[in-house]
PyMOL Python script that loads the backbone (N, CA, C, O; Angstrom):
from pymol import cmd

cmd.read_pdbstr("""\
ATOM      1  N   MET A   1      19.484  25.447 -10.903  1.00  0.00           N
ATOM      2  CA  MET A   1      20.700  25.605 -10.153  1.00  0.00           C
ATOM      3  C   MET A   1      21.760  26.272 -11.013  1.00  0.00           C
ATOM      4  O   MET A   1      22.508  27.125 -10.536  1.00  0.00           O
ATOM      5  N   ALA A   2      21.823  25.886 -12.270  1.00  0.00           N
ATOM      6  CA  ALA A   2      22.831  26.468 -13.147  1.00  0.00           C
ATOM      7  C   ALA A   2      22.608  27.970 -13.305  1.00  0.00           C
ATOM      8  O   ALA A   2      23.563  28.747 -13.323  1.00  0.00           O
ATOM      9  N   THR A   3      21.350  28.371 -13.418  1.00  0.00           N
ATOM     10  CA  THR A   3      21.052  29.796 -13.533  1.00  0.00           C
ATOM     11  C   THR A   3      21.468  30.548 -12.268  1.00  0.00           C
ATOM     12  O   THR A   3      22.003  31.654 -12.340  1.00  0.00           O
ATOM     13  N   GLY A   4      21.219  29.947 -11.136  1.00  0.00           N
ATOM     14  CA  GLY A   4      21.639  30.560  -9.873  1.00  0.00           C
ATOM     15  C   GLY A   4      23.151  30.702  -9.780  1.00  0.00           C
ATOM     16  O   GLY A   4      23.658  31.736  -9.344  1.00  0.00           O
ATOM     17  N   PHE A   5      23.869  29.664 -10.188  1.00  0.00           N
ATOM     18  CA  PHE A   5      25.331  29.752 -10.179  1.00  0.00           C
ATOM     19  C   PHE A   5      25.823  30.800 -11.169  1.00  0.00           C
ATOM     20  O   PHE A   5      26.763  31.538 -10.871  1.00  0.00           O
ATOM     21  N   ASN A   6      25.201  30.873 -12.340  1.00  0.00           N
ATOM     22  CA  ASN A   6      25.589  31.896 -13.309  1.00  0.00           C
ATOM     23  C   ASN A   6      25.375  33.293 -12.736  1.00  0.00           C
ATOM     24  O   ASN A   6      26.222  34.173 -12.890  1.00  0.00           O
ATOM     25  N   THR A   7      24.239  33.491 -12.076  1.00  0.00           N
ATOM     26  CA  THR A   7      23.930  34.794 -11.494  1.00  0.00           C
ATOM     27  C   THR A   7      24.951  35.188 -10.425  1.00  0.00           C
ATOM     28  O   THR A   7      25.280  36.366 -10.283  1.00  0.00           O
ATOM     29  N   MET A   8      25.446  34.214  -9.683  1.00  0.00           N
ATOM     30  CA  MET A   8      26.422  34.519  -8.638  1.00  0.00           C
ATOM     31  C   MET A   8      27.834  34.708  -9.174  1.00  0.00           C
ATOM     32  O   MET A   8      28.574  35.553  -8.670  1.00  0.00           O
ATOM     33  N   MET A   9      28.220  33.939 -10.184  1.00  0.00           N
ATOM     34  CA  MET A   9      29.615  33.924 -10.620  1.00  0.00           C
ATOM     35  C   MET A   9      29.921  34.917 -11.744  1.00  0.00           C
ATOM     36  O   MET A   9      31.041  35.425 -11.809  1.00  0.00           O
ATOM     37  N   LEU A  10      28.976  35.206 -12.617  1.00  0.00           N
ATOM     38  CA  LEU A  10      29.259  36.085 -13.752  1.00  0.00           C
ATOM     39  C   LEU A  10      29.671  37.498 -13.348  1.00  0.00           C
ATOM     40  O   LEU A  10      30.514  38.081 -14.030  1.00  0.00           O
ATOM     41  N   PRO A  11      29.124  38.085 -12.271  1.00  0.00           N
ATOM     42  CA  PRO A  11      29.639  39.400 -11.869  1.00  0.00           C
ATOM     43  C   PRO A  11      31.132  39.368 -11.507  1.00  0.00           C
ATOM     44  O   PRO A  11      31.832  40.360 -11.710  1.00  0.00           O
ATOM     45  N   LEU A  12      31.620  38.257 -10.981  1.00  0.00           N
ATOM     46  CA  LEU A  12      33.060  38.150 -10.714  1.00  0.00           C
ATOM     47  C   LEU A  12      33.857  38.161 -12.012  1.00  0.00           C
ATOM     48  O   LEU A  12      34.905  38.801 -12.108  1.00  0.00           O
ATOM     49  N   ILE A  13      33.347  37.446 -13.006  1.00  0.00           N
ATOM     50  CA  ILE A  13      34.079  37.305 -14.266  1.00  0.00           C
ATOM     51  C   ILE A  13      34.128  38.630 -15.021  1.00  0.00           C
ATOM     52  O   ILE A  13      35.154  38.949 -15.621  1.00  0.00           O
ATOM     53  N   VAL A  14      33.060  39.401 -15.006  1.00  0.00           N
ATOM     54  CA  VAL A  14      33.017  40.654 -15.751  1.00  0.00           C
ATOM     55  C   VAL A  14      33.485  41.853 -14.930  1.00  0.00           C
ATOM     56  O   VAL A  14      33.368  42.991 -15.386  1.00  0.00           O
ATOM     57  N   SER A  15      34.011  41.619 -13.733  1.00  0.00           N
ATOM     58  CA  SER A  15      34.426  42.729 -12.871  1.00  0.00           C
ATOM     59  C   SER A  15      35.645  43.471 -13.414  1.00  0.00           C
ATOM     60  O   SER A  15      35.809  44.661 -13.143  1.00  0.00           O
ATOM     61  N   GLY A  16      36.490  42.799 -14.168  1.00  0.00           N
ATOM     62  CA  GLY A  16      37.678  43.449 -14.720  1.00  0.00           C
ATOM     63  C   GLY A  16      38.942  43.154 -13.947  1.00  0.00           C
ATOM     64  O   GLY A  16      40.036  43.302 -14.490  1.00  0.00           O
ATOM     65  N   ASN A  17      38.831  42.744 -12.709  1.00  0.00           N
ATOM     66  CA  ASN A  17      39.991  42.392 -11.895  1.00  0.00           C
ATOM     67  C   ASN A  17      40.486  41.009 -12.325  1.00  0.00           C
ATOM     68  O   ASN A  17      39.712  40.052 -12.304  1.00  0.00           O
ATOM     69  N   PRO A  18      41.773  40.881 -12.720  1.00  0.00           N
ATOM     70  CA  PRO A  18      42.264  39.580 -13.201  1.00  0.00           C
ATOM     71  C   PRO A  18      42.126  38.447 -12.172  1.00  0.00           C
ATOM     72  O   PRO A  18      41.838  37.309 -12.542  1.00  0.00           O
ATOM     73  N   ALA A  19      42.327  38.748 -10.906  1.00  0.00           N
ATOM     74  CA  ALA A  19      42.188  37.711  -9.875  1.00  0.00           C
ATOM     75  C   ALA A  19      40.735  37.254  -9.776  1.00  0.00           C
ATOM     76  O   ALA A  19      40.461  36.061  -9.641  1.00  0.00           O
ATOM     77  N   HIS A  20      39.804  38.208  -9.842  1.00  0.00           N
ATOM     78  CA  HIS A  20      38.385  37.852  -9.779  1.00  0.00           C
ATOM     79  C   HIS A  20      37.959  37.060 -11.006  1.00  0.00           C
ATOM     80  O   HIS A  20      37.125  36.160 -10.905  1.00  0.00           O
ATOM     81  N   ILE A  21      38.522  37.386 -12.161  1.00  0.00           N
ATOM     82  CA  ILE A  21      38.186  36.660 -13.384  1.00  0.00           C
ATOM     83  C   ILE A  21      38.616  35.202 -13.276  1.00  0.00           C
ATOM     84  O   ILE A  21      37.853  34.303 -13.630  1.00  0.00           O
ATOM     85  N   ILE A  22      39.826  34.961 -12.793  1.00  0.00           N
ATOM     86  CA  ILE A  22      40.329  33.581 -12.664  1.00  0.00           C
ATOM     87  C   ILE A  22      39.515  32.810 -11.632  1.00  0.00           C
ATOM     88  O   ILE A  22      39.084  31.685 -11.882  1.00  0.00           O
ATOM     89  N   VAL A  23      39.309  33.428 -10.467  1.00  0.00           N
ATOM     90  CA  VAL A  23      38.532  32.755  -9.412  1.00  0.00           C
ATOM     91  C   VAL A  23      37.100  32.527  -9.873  1.00  0.00           C
ATOM     92  O   VAL A  23      36.521  31.478  -9.592  1.00  0.00           O
ATOM     93  N   GLY A  24      36.520  33.498 -10.579  1.00  0.00           N
ATOM     94  CA  GLY A  24      35.148  33.358 -11.072  1.00  0.00           C
ATOM     95  C   GLY A  24      35.008  32.203 -12.043  1.00  0.00           C
ATOM     96  O   GLY A  24      34.045  31.441 -11.960  1.00  0.00           O
ATOM     97  N   TRP A  25      35.962  32.055 -12.973  1.00  0.00           N
ATOM     98  CA  TRP A  25      35.907  30.933 -13.918  1.00  0.00           C
ATOM     99  C   TRP A  25      36.074  29.599 -13.202  1.00  0.00           C
ATOM    100  O   TRP A  25      35.378  28.635 -13.522  1.00  0.00           O
ATOM    101  N   ILE A  26      36.976  29.532 -12.249  1.00  0.00           N
ATOM    102  CA  ILE A  26      37.180  28.276 -11.505  1.00  0.00           C
ATOM    103  C   ILE A  26      35.907  27.898 -10.740  1.00  0.00           C
ATOM    104  O   ILE A  26      35.472  26.747 -10.771  1.00  0.00           O
ATOM    105  N   LEU A  27      35.321  28.880 -10.055  1.00  0.00           N
ATOM    106  CA  LEU A  27      34.090  28.606  -9.307  1.00  0.00           C
ATOM    107  C   LEU A  27      32.934  28.252 -10.239  1.00  0.00           C
ATOM    108  O   LEU A  27      32.137  27.367  -9.926  1.00  0.00           O
ATOM    109  N   LEU A  28      32.836  28.934 -11.378  1.00  0.00           N
ATOM    110  CA  LEU A  28      31.759  28.658 -12.322  1.00  0.00           C
ATOM    111  C   LEU A  28      31.867  27.252 -12.893  1.00  0.00           C
ATOM    112  O   LEU A  28      30.866  26.541 -12.981  1.00  0.00           O
ATOM    113  N   ILE A  29      33.060  26.848 -13.279  1.00  0.00           N
ATOM    114  CA  ILE A  29      33.257  25.495 -13.812  1.00  0.00           C
ATOM    115  C   ILE A  29      32.977  24.451 -12.737  1.00  0.00           C
ATOM    116  O   ILE A  29      32.331  23.440 -13.013  1.00  0.00           O
ATOM    117  N   GLY A  30      33.452  24.682 -11.516  1.00  0.00           N
ATOM    118  CA  GLY A  30      33.195  23.750 -10.413  1.00  0.00           C
ATOM    119  C   GLY A  30      31.716  23.641 -10.096  1.00  0.00           C
ATOM    120  O   GLY A  30      31.208  22.548  -9.847  1.00  0.00           O
ATOM    121  N   ALA A  31      31.019  24.780 -10.105  1.00  0.00           N
ATOM    122  CA  ALA A  31      29.585  24.770  -9.812  1.00  0.00           C
ATOM    123  C   ALA A  31      28.816  24.014 -10.889  1.00  0.00           C
ATOM    124  O   ALA A  31      27.897  23.258 -10.575  1.00  0.00           O
ATOM    125  N   HIS A  32      29.178  24.208 -12.147  1.00  0.00           N
ATOM    126  CA  HIS A  32      28.479  23.494 -13.217  1.00  0.00           C
ATOM    127  C   HIS A  32      28.822  22.013 -13.216  1.00  0.00           C
ATOM    128  O   HIS A  32      28.007  21.198 -13.648  1.00  0.00           O
ATOM    129  N   MET A  33      29.989  21.649 -12.749  1.00  0.00           N
ATOM    130  CA  MET A  33      30.307  20.220 -12.588  1.00  0.00           C
ATOM    131  C   MET A  33      29.416  19.601 -11.520  1.00  0.00           C
ATOM    132  O   MET A  33      28.979  18.459 -11.663  1.00  0.00           O
ATOM    133  N   ILE A  34      29.141  20.344 -10.449  1.00  0.00           N
ATOM    134  CA  ILE A  34      28.247  19.852  -9.399  1.00  0.00           C
ATOM    135  C   ILE A  34      26.834  19.657  -9.965  1.00  0.00           C
ATOM    136  O   ILE A  34      26.183  18.655  -9.668  1.00  0.00           O
ATOM    137  N   VAL A  35      26.358  20.610 -10.777  1.00  0.00           N
ATOM    138  CA  VAL A  35      25.037  20.482 -11.399  1.00  0.00           C
ATOM    139  C   VAL A  35      24.995  19.244 -12.295  1.00  0.00           C
ATOM    140  O   VAL A  35      24.008  18.508 -12.287  1.00  0.00           O
ATOM    141  N   PHE A  36      26.056  19.009 -13.065  1.00  0.00           N
ATOM    142  CA  PHE A  36      26.121  17.837 -13.937  1.00  0.00           C
ATOM    143  C   PHE A  36      26.096  16.549 -13.118  1.00  0.00           C
ATOM    144  O   PHE A  36      25.409  15.595 -13.484  1.00  0.00           O
ATOM    145  N   ILE A  37      26.832  16.518 -12.025  1.00  0.00           N
ATOM    146  CA  ILE A  37      26.866  15.319 -11.167  1.00  0.00           C
ATOM    147  C   ILE A  37      25.487  15.066 -10.561  1.00  0.00           C
ATOM    148  O   ILE A  37      25.035  13.921 -10.526  1.00  0.00           O
ATOM    149  N   PHE A  38      24.809  16.115 -10.082  1.00  0.00           N
ATOM    150  CA  PHE A  38      23.462  15.943  -9.529  1.00  0.00           C
ATOM    151  C   PHE A  38      22.493  15.424 -10.586  1.00  0.00           C
ATOM    152  O   PHE A  38      21.661  14.566 -10.291  1.00  0.00           O
ATOM    153  N   GLY A  39      22.589  15.931 -11.802  1.00  0.00           N
ATOM    154  CA  GLY A  39      21.721  15.460 -12.882  1.00  0.00           C
ATOM    155  C   GLY A  39      21.970  14.003 -13.219  1.00  0.00           C
ATOM    156  O   GLY A  39      21.027  13.242 -13.433  1.00  0.00           O
ATOM    157  N   SER A  40      23.238  13.611 -13.267  1.00  0.00           N
ATOM    158  CA  SER A  40      23.580  12.215 -13.548  1.00  0.00           C
ATOM    159  C   SER A  40      23.122  11.303 -12.418  1.00  0.00           C
ATOM    160  O   SER A  40      22.616  10.209 -12.667  1.00  0.00           O
ATOM    161  N   LEU A  41      23.295  11.744 -11.190  1.00  0.00           N
ATOM    162  CA  LEU A  41      22.879  10.960 -10.033  1.00  0.00           C
ATOM    163  C   LEU A  41      21.368  10.770 -10.031  1.00  0.00           C
ATOM    164  O   LEU A  41      20.873   9.683  -9.735  1.00  0.00           O
ATOM    165  N   SER A  42      20.644  11.821 -10.359  1.00  0.00           N
ATOM    166  CA  SER A  42      19.189  11.745 -10.385  1.00  0.00           C
ATOM    167  C   SER A  42      18.693  10.742 -11.422  1.00  0.00           C
ATOM    168  O   SER A  42      17.821   9.925 -11.131  1.00  0.00           O
ATOM    169  N   SER A  43      19.243  10.804 -12.621  1.00  0.00           N
ATOM    170  CA  SER A  43      18.797   9.862 -13.649  1.00  0.00           C
ATOM    171  C   SER A  43      19.209   8.434 -13.312  1.00  0.00           C
ATOM    172  O   SER A  43      18.473   7.496 -13.616  1.00  0.00           O
ATOM    173  N   GLY A  44      20.360   8.254 -12.697  1.00  0.00           N
ATOM    174  CA  GLY A  44      20.795   6.912 -12.288  1.00  0.00           C
ATOM    175  C   GLY A  44      19.892   6.328 -11.223  1.00  0.00           C
ATOM    176  O   GLY A  44      19.563   5.142 -11.263  1.00  0.00           O
ATOM    177  N   ILE A  45      19.490   7.151 -10.272  1.00  0.00           N
ATOM    178  CA  ILE A  45      18.601   6.680  -9.207  1.00  0.00           C
ATOM    179  C   ILE A  45      17.248   6.289  -9.788  1.00  0.00           C
ATOM    180  O   ILE A  45      16.671   5.282  -9.377  1.00  0.00           O
ATOM    181  N   GLN A  46      16.728   7.070 -10.742  1.00  0.00           N
ATOM    182  CA  GLN A  46      15.445   6.741 -11.342  1.00  0.00           C
ATOM    183  C   GLN A  46      15.513   5.426 -12.124  1.00  0.00           C
ATOM    184  O   GLN A  46      14.563   4.643 -12.097  1.00  0.00           O
ATOM    185  N   ALA A  47      16.617   5.180 -12.814  1.00  0.00           N
ATOM    186  CA  ALA A  47      16.764   3.924 -13.552  1.00  0.00           C
ATOM    187  C   ALA A  47      16.826   2.735 -12.600  1.00  0.00           C
ATOM    188  O   ALA A  47      16.210   1.701 -12.857  1.00  0.00           O
ATOM    189  N   ILE A  48      17.563   2.874 -11.511  1.00  0.00           N
ATOM    190  CA  ILE A  48      17.657   1.795 -10.524  1.00  0.00           C
ATOM    191  C   ILE A  48      16.290   1.542  -9.880  1.00  0.00           C
ATOM    192  O   ILE A  48      15.904   0.394  -9.660  1.00  0.00           O
ATOM    193  N   ARG A  49      15.564   2.618  -9.583  1.00  0.00           N
ATOM    194  CA  ARG A  49      14.233   2.482  -8.983  1.00  0.00           C
ATOM    195  C   ARG A  49      13.297   1.739  -9.929  1.00  0.00           C
ATOM    196  O   ARG A  49      12.541   0.868  -9.499  1.00  0.00           O
ATOM    197  N   LEU A  50      13.344   2.077 -11.206  1.00  0.00           N
ATOM    198  CA  LEU A  50      12.479   1.415 -12.174  1.00  0.00           C
ATOM    199  C   LEU A  50      12.801  -0.070 -12.277  1.00  0.00           C
ATOM    200  O   LEU A  50      11.884  -0.889 -12.330  1.00  0.00           O
ATOM    201  N   HIS A  51      14.054  -0.429 -12.307  1.00  0.00           N
ATOM    202  CA  HIS A  51      14.429  -1.840 -12.356  1.00  0.00           C
ATOM    203  C   HIS A  51      13.941  -2.566 -11.097  1.00  0.00           C
ATOM    204  O   HIS A  51      13.437  -3.685 -11.186  1.00  0.00           O
ATOM    205  N   TYR A  52      14.087  -1.944  -9.946  1.00  0.00           N
ATOM    206  CA  TYR A  52      13.645  -2.557  -8.699  1.00  0.00           C
ATOM    207  C   TYR A  52      12.140  -2.821  -8.737  1.00  0.00           C
ATOM    208  O   TYR A  52      11.693  -3.913  -8.386  1.00  0.00           O
ATOM    209  N   VAL A  53      11.357  -1.824  -9.162  1.00  0.00           N
ATOM    210  CA  VAL A  53       9.904  -1.983  -9.189  1.00  0.00           C
ATOM    211  C   VAL A  53       9.492  -3.068 -10.176  1.00  0.00           C
ATOM    212  O   VAL A  53       8.625  -3.885  -9.865  1.00  0.00           O
ATOM    213  N   GLU A  54      10.099  -3.088 -11.360  1.00  0.00           N
ATOM    214  CA  GLU A  54       9.725  -4.079 -12.367  1.00  0.00           C
ATOM    215  C   GLU A  54      10.109  -5.497 -11.941  1.00  0.00           C
ATOM    216  O   GLU A  54       9.319  -6.426 -12.112  1.00  0.00           O
ATOM    217  N   PHE A  55      11.295  -5.671 -11.398  1.00  0.00           N
ATOM    218  CA  PHE A  55      11.736  -7.006 -11.016  1.00  0.00           C
ATOM    219  C   PHE A  55      11.103  -7.471  -9.712  1.00  0.00           C
ATOM    220  O   PHE A  55      10.971  -8.674  -9.488  1.00  0.00           O
ATOM    221  N   PHE A  56      10.708  -6.536  -8.843  1.00  0.00           N
ATOM    222  CA  PHE A  56      10.091  -6.918  -7.588  1.00  0.00           C
ATOM    223  C   PHE A  56       8.794  -7.673  -7.843  1.00  0.00           C
ATOM    224  O   PHE A  56       8.526  -8.682  -7.191  1.00  0.00           O
ATOM    225  N   LEU A  57       7.988  -7.192  -8.786  1.00  0.00           N
ATOM    226  CA  LEU A  57       6.712  -7.853  -9.075  1.00  0.00           C
ATOM    227  C   LEU A  57       6.915  -9.215  -9.738  1.00  0.00           C
ATOM    228  O   LEU A  57       6.055 -10.088  -9.629  1.00  0.00           O
ATOM    229  N   LYS A  58       8.025  -9.400 -10.414  1.00  0.00           N
ATOM    230  CA  LYS A  58       8.264 -10.653 -11.117  1.00  0.00           C
ATOM    231  C   LYS A  58       8.607 -11.793 -10.153  1.00  0.00           C
ATOM    232  O   LYS A  58       8.219 -12.936 -10.393  1.00  0.00           O
ATOM    233  N   PHE A  59       9.318 -11.501  -9.079  1.00  0.00           N
ATOM    234  CA  PHE A  59       9.805 -12.548  -8.177  1.00  0.00           C
ATOM    235  C   PHE A  59       9.100 -12.560  -6.821  1.00  0.00           C
ATOM    236  O   PHE A  59       9.421 -13.400  -5.981  1.00  0.00           O
ATOM    237  N   TYR A  60       8.161 -11.664  -6.585  1.00  0.00           N
ATOM    238  CA  TYR A  60       7.497 -11.579  -5.290  1.00  0.00           C
ATOM    239  C   TYR A  60       6.430 -12.657  -5.169  1.00  0.00           C
ATOM    240  O   TYR A  60       5.644 -12.870  -6.091  1.00  0.00           O
ATOM    241  N   ARG A  61       6.408 -13.322  -4.049  1.00  0.00           N
ATOM    242  CA  ARG A  61       5.370 -14.302  -3.728  1.00  0.00           C
ATOM    243  C   ARG A  61       4.644 -13.821  -2.475  1.00  0.00           C
ATOM    244  O   ARG A  61       5.263 -13.557  -1.445  1.00  0.00           O
ATOM    245  N   GLY A  62       3.339 -13.715  -2.582  1.00  0.00           N
ATOM    246  CA  GLY A  62       2.551 -13.263  -1.439  1.00  0.00           C
ATOM    247  C   GLY A  62       2.467 -14.322  -0.360  1.00  0.00           C
ATOM    248  O   GLY A  62       2.901 -15.458  -0.556  1.00  0.00           O
ATOM    249  N   GLY A  63       1.927 -13.962   0.739  1.00  0.00           N
ATOM    250  CA  GLY A  63       1.785 -14.888   1.858  1.00  0.00           C
ATOM    251  C   GLY A  63       2.438 -14.296   3.087  1.00  0.00           C
ATOM    252  O   GLY A  63       2.948 -13.176   3.056  1.00  0.00           O
ATOM    253  N   GLY A  64       2.421 -15.034   4.142  1.00  0.00           N
ATOM    254  CA  GLY A  64       3.062 -14.551   5.355  1.00  0.00           C
ATOM    255  C   GLY A  64       2.045 -14.038   6.345  1.00  0.00           C
ATOM    256  O   GLY A  64       0.871 -14.405   6.296  1.00  0.00           O
ATOM    257  N   VAL A  65       2.498 -13.192   7.240  1.00  0.00           N
ATOM    258  CA  VAL A  65       1.670 -12.667   8.318  1.00  0.00           C
ATOM    259  C   VAL A  65       1.144 -11.290   7.936  1.00  0.00           C
ATOM    260  O   VAL A  65       1.887 -10.448   7.431  1.00  0.00           O
ATOM    261  N   LYS A  66      -0.151 -11.071   8.183  1.00  0.00           N
ATOM    262  CA  LYS A  66      -0.742  -9.782   7.887  1.00  0.00           C
ATOM    263  C   LYS A  66      -0.112  -8.717   8.776  1.00  0.00           C
ATOM    264  O   LYS A  66       0.129  -8.948   9.961  1.00  0.00           O
ATOM    265  N   PHE A  67       0.152  -7.554   8.200  1.00  0.00           N
ATOM    266  CA  PHE A  67       0.790  -6.463   8.931  1.00  0.00           C
ATOM    267  C   PHE A  67      -0.160  -5.894   9.961  1.00  0.00           C
ATOM    268  O   PHE A  67      -1.292  -5.534   9.636  1.00  0.00           O
ATOM    269  N   ALA A  68       0.290  -5.812  11.201  1.00  0.00           N
ATOM    270  CA  ALA A  68      -0.481  -5.210  12.287  1.00  0.00           C
ATOM    271  C   ALA A  68       0.449  -4.240  13.013  1.00  0.00           C
ATOM    272  O   ALA A  68       1.283  -4.670  13.810  1.00  0.00           O
ATOM    273  N   PRO A  69       0.323  -2.955  12.752  1.00  0.00           N
ATOM    274  CA  PRO A  69       1.242  -1.990  13.338  1.00  0.00           C
ATOM    275  C   PRO A  69       1.075  -1.868  14.847  1.00  0.00           C
ATOM    276  O   PRO A  69       0.105  -1.281  15.326  1.00  0.00           O
ATOM    277  N   PHE A  70       2.010  -2.416  15.579  1.00  0.00           N
ATOM    278  CA  PHE A  70       2.057  -2.345  17.044  1.00  0.00           C
ATOM    279  C   PHE A  70       0.781  -2.849  17.707  1.00  0.00           C
ATOM    280  O   PHE A  70       0.494  -2.473  18.843  1.00  0.00           O
ATOM    281  N   GLY A  71       0.021  -3.680  17.031  1.00  0.00           N
ATOM    282  CA  GLY A  71      -1.180  -4.245  17.596  1.00  0.00           C
ATOM    283  C   GLY A  71      -2.276  -3.236  17.804  1.00  0.00           C
ATOM    284  O   GLY A  71      -3.143  -3.455  18.651  1.00  0.00           O
ATOM    285  N   ALA A  72      -2.283  -2.134  17.069  1.00  0.00           N
ATOM    286  CA  ALA A  72      -3.290  -1.086  17.235  1.00  0.00           C
ATOM    287  C   ALA A  72      -4.635  -1.579  16.720  1.00  0.00           C
ATOM    288  O   ALA A  72      -4.707  -2.341  15.756  1.00  0.00           O
ATOM    289  N   THR A  73      -5.685  -1.134  17.372  1.00  0.00           N
ATOM    290  CA  THR A  73      -7.038  -1.449  16.911  1.00  0.00           C
ATOM    291  C   THR A  73      -7.664  -0.205  16.291  1.00  0.00           C
ATOM    292  O   THR A  73      -7.397   0.916  16.724  1.00  0.00           O
ATOM    293  N   ARG A  74      -8.491  -0.410  15.283  1.00  0.00           N
ATOM    294  CA  ARG A  74      -9.138   0.718  14.608  1.00  0.00           C
ATOM    295  C   ARG A  74     -10.324   1.194  15.457  1.00  0.00           C
ATOM    296  O   ARG A  74     -11.122   0.397  15.951  1.00  0.00           O
ATOM    297  N   ARG A  75     -10.408   2.533  15.610  1.00  0.00           N
ATOM    298  CA  ARG A  75     -11.544   3.093  16.324  1.00  0.00           C
ATOM    299  C   ARG A  75     -12.369   4.010  15.432  1.00  0.00           C
ATOM    300  O   ARG A  75     -13.587   4.093  15.588  1.00  0.00           O
ATOM    301  N   PHE A  76     -11.715   4.701  14.496  1.00  0.00           N
ATOM    302  CA  PHE A  76     -12.411   5.729  13.719  1.00  0.00           C
ATOM    303  C   PHE A  76     -12.533   5.381  12.240  1.00  0.00           C
ATOM    304  O   PHE A  76     -13.175   6.118  11.491  1.00  0.00           O
ATOM    305  N   THR A  77     -11.936   4.283  11.804  1.00  0.00           N
ATOM    306  CA  THR A  77     -12.011   3.889  10.400  1.00  0.00           C
ATOM    307  C   THR A  77     -12.409   2.440  10.298  1.00  0.00           C
ATOM    308  O   THR A  77     -12.255   1.675  11.249  1.00  0.00           O
ATOM    309  N   ALA A  78     -12.925   2.061   9.139  1.00  0.00           N
ATOM    310  CA  ALA A  78     -13.302   0.670   8.892  1.00  0.00           C
ATOM    311  C   ALA A  78     -12.294   0.049   7.953  1.00  0.00           C
ATOM    312  O   ALA A  78     -11.806   0.705   7.033  1.00  0.00           O
ATOM    313  N   GLU A  79     -11.979  -1.213   8.180  1.00  0.00           N
ATOM    314  CA  GLU A  79     -11.040  -1.914   7.313  1.00  0.00           C
ATOM    315  C   GLU A  79     -11.762  -2.330   6.029  1.00  0.00           C
ATOM    316  O   GLU A  79     -12.859  -2.887   6.070  1.00  0.00           O
ATOM    317  N   ALA A  80     -11.131  -2.051   4.905  1.00  0.00           N
ATOM    318  CA  ALA A  80     -11.776  -2.334   3.620  1.00  0.00           C
ATOM    319  C   ALA A  80     -11.673  -3.786   3.264  1.00  0.00           C
ATOM    320  O   ALA A  80     -12.162  -4.200   2.213  1.00  0.00           O
TER     321      ALA A  80
END
""", "prot")
cmd.dss("prot")
cmd.show_as("cartoon", "prot")
cmd.util.cbc("prot")
cmd.orient("prot")
């Protein structure tokens, strides 16, 4: 994503027009902040997922009712 943003914004910065240079830098910094936020969000979600998976097995107790999706019967497969 950062490479894509660089490809879009750098022609504005090197155009020579002072207004384009200012707008290009503002857009480039904003775009890279979005990339940083997405990267941080991704790593945070993975850490939360890992904690959920590890702790789920520690406190889970089996039992209950066997899952039967809408009471469907098998016609083409065998239950293992």
